[in-house]
N, C-alpha and C positions, 0 to 999 in steps of 0.2 A: 286655326283662330278666325274667331266670329267679328264679323265687322259691328266695330261700334262708333257711336258717334259722343264727341262731347257732353250733348245735352243726355244722353242718355246712361256715362259713365256718372257723370255728375249727382242726381237722384237715387245712384245706387249708394249703397250703406257701406263703411269700412271693410265689412268683412268680404262684401260680392265683389269688390275691387281687388282684397288680397287673394281670393279663387280665381280671378282672370289672371293677375301677377304672377300664380302658381305655375300656370300652364306658359310661360313668356321666358325665352332666354334671353336675358338682356341685362349687360352690367350694370344700369340706374336704377335697375329693378333688385339690388341687391340690399337684403336685408326689409325685403316689405311688408316682413309676416308681423314687424315691430313699429310700422309707420301709421300714424295717423290719416286717416282721411286727406287733411289739405296737402300733405307731404307727397302721400299716396298717387294724390290723383293727376298731378301733372307730370309726373313723372311715367305713369302707365300713359298718359297722353304721348308721350314723347316717343316709347319705345312703341306706340303701336301707328307711329308717323299720323296723329290724330294734330291740326290747326287749334289750339282753344284760344289763343291769345288774346283773339279778340273778344271772348266772351267774357272771358276773367279780366278783362282788364276792362270791360265794362259792366261786370259788375262791382271794379273797384270804385269805378266812379260813382255810382249810385249811392255806393256806402260812403265817399268822401261828399257826396251834395249832402243827403241825411245829415251826418257830425255838423257841418255848416250850418244847415236849418236849425239844428238844436242848438249850437253855438249861438247863433242871433237870436234864438229865444231869452237863452241867458240874459246877453248882451243888454236885452230890452229890462229883466228883471232887475240886473245888477244898473242898470242905468235908473232907474227910479228908485232904485234905492238909495243910490248916491255912494256907492261902493267903490271907491275910484282904482283902488289897486289891484282889486278884482276883475275891472272893466279893461285895464291896460292887458290884464292875461289874456281875458278871454278876446280881446279884438288880436293878440298876438296868435292865438291856435287860431282862429280863422284865416289870419294873413298865409299863415305855413298853407293850410288844407286848401286854399284857393292856388299858390304857388304848385303845389301838388299837380293839381289840376289841370292848369297851365303848361308844366310840364311833361304831362300824359298830353296834352292837344299836340303840343309842339313836338314830341316823339311822330305821332302822324297814329296814335294807340286810338 
């Protein structure tokens, strides 16, 4: 079994990950041939004892922050249009995303 890092596996295509999984006997990889990359990558990391939590959560934080920025831009447009019904919905979405971020920080991710 070759030594891989999370970054090595992350840039590989799903088919390449399936080829690696084929040579590994682990119950977590059962059904690997039908898994998508986002399903296969964490299971493969677990089977290879690669700790990818920080990198994966860092990507999640970046995704949430990008979404918040997008929602804030929408909020600005809606405020100018004076569409108060939509404004409340967008503010709620921003609130939910910020709570997700705070919860991730509180857990020490």
